C-alpha positions in Angstrom: -27.2 -44.9 -43.4 -30.1 -43.2 -41.5 -33.5 -42.4 -43.0 -36.2 -40.1 -41.8 -39.3 -41.5 -40.1 -42.0 -43.0 -42.3 -44.7 -40.6 -43.3 -44.6 -36.9 -44.2 -42.1 -35.3 -41.8 -43.5 -31.9 -42.0 -47.0 -32.9 -40.8 -48.6 -34.1 -44.0 -47.5 -31.8 -46.9 -44.9 -34.2 -48.1 -42.3 -31.5 -48.5 -38.8 -31.9 -47.0 -38.5 -29.6 -43.9 -35.7 -27.0 -44.1 -34.4 -24.4 -41.7 -36.2 -21.0 -42.3 -32.9 -19.1 -41.8 -30.9 -21.6 -44.0 -33.3 -22.9 -46.7 -30.5 -25.1 -48.1 -30.3 -27.2 -44.9 -32.7 -30.0 -44.2 -33.7 -30.4 -40.6 -36.0 -32.9 -38.9 -35.6 -31.2 -35.5 -38.1 -28.6 -34.6 -38.1 -25.6 -32.1 -40.0 -26.4 -29.0 -41.7 -23.0 -29.1 -42.6 -22.2 -32.7 -42.3 -25.8 -34.1 -40.4 -24.7 -37.1 -37.5 -26.8 -38.4 -34.1 -25.7 -37.0 -30.7 -26.6 -38.3 -27.7 -27.3 -35.9 -26.4 -23.8 -36.3 -29.7 -22.2 -35.2 -30.4 -24.6 -32.3 -30.1 -23.3 -28.7 -30.4 -25.7 -25.8 -33.6 -25.4 -23.8 -35.0 -27.0 -20.6 -36.8 -29.5 -23.0 -35.4 -30.0 -26.4 -34.0 -27.0 -28.4 -35.3 -23.6 -29.4 -34.4 -21.6 -32.5 -32.4 -18.3 -32.2 -35.4 -16.2 -33.1 -37.5 -17.6 -30.2 -34.6 -17.2 -27.8 -34.2 -13.6 -28.9 -37.9 -12.9 -28.5 -38.0 -14.5 -25.1 -35.0 -12.4 -23.9 -36.8 -9.2 -24.9 -39.7 -10.1 -22.6 -37.5 -10.9 -19.6 -36.7 -8.2 -17.0 -33.0 -7.4 -16.8 -31.2 -8.7 -13.7 -30.4 -6.0 -11.2 -27.9 -5.7 -8.3 -28.9 -5.5 -4.7 -28.9 -1.7 -5.0 -30.8 -1.5 -8.3 -28.1 -1.3 -10.8 -27.7 -3.4 -14.0 -26.1 -6.7 -13.0 -23.1 -7.9 -15.0 -21.6 -11.3 -15.4 -19.8 -11.1 -12.1 -16.5 -9.9 -13.4 -15.4 -6.3 -12.3 -14.7 -5.1 -15.8 -15.0 -1.4 -14.9 -12.6 -1.8 -12.0 -10.1 -3.6 -14.2 -10.5 -0.9 -16.8 -9.7 1.9 -14.3 -6.7 0.0 -13.1 -5.5 -0.4 -16.7 -5.9 3.3 -17.5 -3.9 4.2 -14.4 -1.2 1.8 -15.3 -1.0 3.1 -18.9 -0.8 6.7 -17.7 1.9 5.8 -15.2 4.0 4.1 -17.8 3.5 7.1 -20.1 4.7 9.3 -17.3 7.9 7.3 -17.0 8.5 7.6 -20.8 7.8 11.3 -20.9 7.7 13.9 -18.1 5.3 15.9 -20.3 2.5 13.5 -19.5 2.7 14.3 -15.8 2.6 18.0 -16.6 -0.5 17.6 -18.8 -2.6 15.6 -16.3 -1.5 16.7 -12.8 -3.6 19.2 -11.0 -2.3 22.4 -9.4 -4.4 25.2 -7.9 -3.1 27.8 -10.3 -4.4 25.8 -13.2 -7.9 25.2 -12.1 -9.8 27.9 -13.9 -8.0 27.5 -17.2 -7.9 23.7 -17.2 -10.5 22.4 -14.8 -10.4 18.9 -16.3 -7.2 18.4 -14.3 -9.4 17.9 -11.2 -10.3 14.5 -12.7 -7.4 13.6 -14.9 -5.1 13.9 -11.8 -7.0 11.0 -10.2 -5.8 8.7 -13.0 -2.1 9.6 -12.6 0.5 8.7 -10.0 3.9 9.9 -9.0 6.4 8.5 -11.5 9.2 8.5 -8.9 7.3 6.5 -6.3 6.2 3.0 -7.6 4.6 2.2 -4.3 2.1 5.1 -4.8 0.4 3.4 -7.7 0.8 -0.1 -6.3 -0.9 0.7 -3.0 -3.7 2.6 -4.7 -4.4 -0.1 -7.4 -4.2 -2.9 -4.8 -6.8 -1.1 -2.7 -8.9 -0.4 -5.7 -8.8 -4.0 -6.7 -9.8 -5.3 -3.3 -12.7 -2.9 -2.7 -13.7 -1.9 -6.2 -14.8 -5.3 -7.5 -16.9 -5.8 -4.4 -18.6 -2.5 -4.8 -19.0 -2.8 -8.6 -20.9 -6.0 -8.2 -23.0 -4.5 -5.5 -24.0 -1.3 -7.3 -23.7 -2.1 -11.0 -21.3 -0.3 -13.4 -23.2 3.0 -13.8 -23.7 3.8 -10.1 -20.2 2.5 -9.3 -18.6 4.8 -12.0 -20.6 7.8 -10.7 -19.4 7.2 -7.1 -15.8 6.8 -8.2 -15.7 9.9 -10.3 -17.5 12.2 -7.9 -15.3 10.9 -5.0 -12.2 11.6 -7.1 -13.4 15.1 -7.9 -14.2 15.7 -4.2 -10.7 14.6 -3.3 -9.1 17.1 -5.6 -11.5 19.9 -4.6 -11.0 19.4 -0.9 -7.2 19.5 -1.4 -7.7 22.7 -3.4 -9.6 24.3 -0.5 -6.5 24.1 1.7 -4.1 25.5 -1.0 -3.2 29.0 -2.2 -4.5 29.9 -5.7 -2.6 33.2 -6.2 -0.4 32.6 -9.4 2.3 34.7 -7.7 2.5 32.2 -4.8 4.8 29.3 -5.5 2.5 27.0 -3.6 -0.1 27.5 -6.2 2.0 25.4 -8.6 2.4 22.4 -6.3 0.9 19.5 -8.3 -1.1 16.6 -6.9 -1.9 13.2 -8.5 -3.3 9.9 -7.3 -6.5 7.9 -7.1 -6.5 7.9 -3.3 -9.4 10.3 -3.0 -11.6 8.1 -5.2 -10.4 5.0 -3.3 -11.2 6.5 0.1 -14.7 7.3 -1.4 -15.1 3.7 -2.2 -13.9 2.8 1.4 -16.6 5.0 2.9 -19.3 3.6 0.5 -18.5 0.0 1.5 -18.8 0.8 5.2 -22.1 2.6 4.8 -23.7 0.1 2.5 -22.4 -2.9 4.5 -24.0 -1.4 7.6 -27.2 -1.0 5.7 -27.1 -4.7 4.8 -26.0 -5.8 8.3 -22.5 -6.8 7.2 -19.3 -6.4 9.1 -16.9 -3.7 8.0 -14.4 -3.7 10.9 -11.4 -4.5 8.6 -12.4 -1.6 6.3 -12.6 0.8 9.3 -9.2 -0.3 10.4 -7.8 0.3 6.9 -9.1 3.8 6.9 -7.7 4.5 10.3 -4.2 3.2 9.4 -4.2 5.3 6.2 -5.4 8.4 8.1 -2.4 8.1 10.4 -0.1 7.6 7.5 -1.5 10.8 5.9 -0.3 12.8 8.8 3.0 11.1 9.4 4.4 10.5 5.9 5.3 13.7 4.1 3.8 14.6 0.7 0.6 12.8 1.3 -2.5 14.7 0.4 -4.6 13.9 3.5 -7.1 16.5 2.4 -7.9 14.5 -0.7 -8.5 11.4 1.4 -10.9 13.4 3.6 -12.8 14.8 0.7 -13.2 11.5 -1.0 -14.2 9.8 2.3 -17.0 12.4 3.0 -18.3 12.3 -0.6 -18.4 8.5 -0.7 -20.3 8.3 2.5 -22.9 10.9 1.4 -23.5 9.1 -1.9 -23.7 5.7 -0.1 -26.4 7.1 2.2 -28.4 8.1 -0.8 -27.9 4.6 -2.3 -29.0 3.0 0.9 -32.1 5.2 1.2 -33.1 4.5 -2.4 -33.0 0.7 -1.6 -35.0 1.0 1.6 -37.6 3.1 0.0 -37.5 1.2 -3.4 -37.0 4.5 -5.3 -33.9 4.2 -7.6 -34.2 7.9 -8.4 -33.1 8.8 -4.9 -29.6 7.3 -5.6 -29.1 9.5 -8.6 -30.4 12.6 -6.8 -28.0 12.0 -4.0 -25.0 11.5 -6.3 -26.0 14.6 -8.3 -26.4 16.7 -5.2 -23.0 15.6 -3.9 -21.5 16.6 -7.3 -23.2 20.0 -7.2 -21.8 20.7 -3.7 -18.3 19.7 -4.8 -18.5 22.0 -7.8 -19.8 24.8 -5.8 -16.9 24.6 -3.4 -14.4 24.7 -6.2 -16.1 27.7 -7.8 -16.3 29.4 -4.5 -12.6 28.9 -3.8 -11.7 30.5 -7.1 -14.3 33.3 -6.7 -12.7 34.4 -3.4 -9.3 34.6 -5.1 -8.5 38.2 -6.2 -5.8 37.1 -8.7 -6.5 35.6 -12.1 -5.7 32.0 -12.4 -4.7 31.3 -15.9 -1.0 30.4 -15.8 0.0 26.9 -17.0 3.0 24.9 -15.8 6.3 26.5 -16.8 
């Protein structure tokens, strides 16, 4: 049976020390910072001894948040956003298999752009239900390059680059298509994350060059996929090109923001790229003489 040390344990008052957060619990261990008694539930390991949860919380408020090499908020090292995007694409693809209506609701076709402009983005999270290799290749590429870029940029910058590159891919494909609702080609749908993935490819190359890292394997990957886009039928090479250019432009802004130590430059560059992409889409439809309001039949 153990006993407390002789003398008044609380420094002379003679009272039994209790945890401030749990007054019903006696504790002879004190926080190394505030010197208050702390029960086992409220103890947190410190460099020397223990600290109470209140002191740990106050100390965390005063610490500067960890940032990535390009100024974003650093995570715990796990590419949670990349895994989330892959999960969304997988769920949408399974839903497409279960119901053809899902494909019709998310795919983008030029004749639907003015009435349902959100398809420019939703189509980047869908894939051909009849071609399993379509989603497999895109998700494998996203997993290989996305996690690397997410840890480099932080989740907010990474998500912005991904979405703008996806939008740029859809808009670039649109620029090469008819939009007249009386033209059957205006109803040809397109889906896939390849525009966004190519944007990430370009961003990795630009940022690696800025950091003095090798990107020869990434350049080779882009070259191979570029050839495939012209050889294999039904591949929207225009989307690859649009995502590639947009990703490179945004990466240049990110690199400039790091070299000049001005984080705002990154967001200005991303925002400017977005505005150019939107202007191209609006201009394409503005030059069309026919109204574009007809949904899928």
